[in-house]
C-alpha positions as CSV (number, residue, x, y, z in Angstrom):
1,M,15.9,-6.8,19.2
2,N,13.8,-9.8,20.1
3,N,13.3,-11.6,16.7
4,N,11.1,-14.3,18.3
5,L,7.9,-12.3,17.6
6,S,6.6,-12.1,14.1
7,N,6.2,-8.8,12.3
8,E,2.4,-9.5,12.3
9,Q,2.3,-9.9,16.0
10,I,4.3,-6.8,16.6
11,A,2.2,-4.8,14.2
12,H,-1.0,-6.1,15.9
13,D,0.3,-5.1,19.4
14,L,1.3,-1.6,18.2
15,A,-2.1,-1.2,16.4
16,V,-4.0,-2.2,19.5
17,A,-1.9,0.3,21.6
18,V,-2.6,3.1,19.1
19,V,-6.4,2.5,18.9
20,S,-6.6,2.1,22.7
21,A,-4.9,5.5,23.1
22,K,-7.3,7.1,20.7
23,I,-10.3,5.5,22.4
24,S,-9.1,6.6,25.9
25,K,-9.1,10.2,24.8
26,K,-12.7,10.1,23.7
27,A,-15.5,11.1,26.1
28,Y,-18.0,9.0,24.3
29,I,-16.9,5.7,22.8
30,S,-19.2,4.2,20.2
31,S,-18.9,0.8,18.7
32,D,-18.9,1.7,15.1
33,I,-16.7,0.9,12.1
34,S,-14.3,3.7,12.8
35,V,-12.6,1.6,15.5
36,I,-12.0,-1.3,13.1
37,T,-10.8,1.1,10.4
38,A,-8.4,2.7,12.8
39,Y,-7.0,-0.7,13.8
40,E,-6.7,-1.8,10.1
41,D,-5.0,1.4,9.1
42,A,-2.5,1.3,12.0
43,Y,-1.9,-2.4,11.6
44,S,-1.1,-2.1,7.8
45,D,1.2,0.9,8.4
46,F,3.1,-0.8,11.2
47,L,3.4,-4.1,9.3
48,R,4.7,-2.3,6.2
49,L,7.3,-0.5,8.2
50,L,8.3,-3.6,10.1
51,N,8.7,-5.6,6.9
52,K,10.9,-2.9,5.5
53,I,13.2,-2.5,8.5
54,R,13.4,-6.1,9.6
55,T,14.3,-7.5,6.1
56,V,17.1,-5.0,5.5
57,R,19.3,-6.5,8.1
């Protein structure tokens, strides 16, 4: 695994991918708070998991 990227950067990249996939499935895309909330939720979940698995080694 490439350890040059921080957990925060990896979590951000994954969160953006998840939110982008969700948005691409919608017929109508609104610019409301749900997009930000989806990003924040995905980011925190990924960061928690990354911190757990990358500090065990």
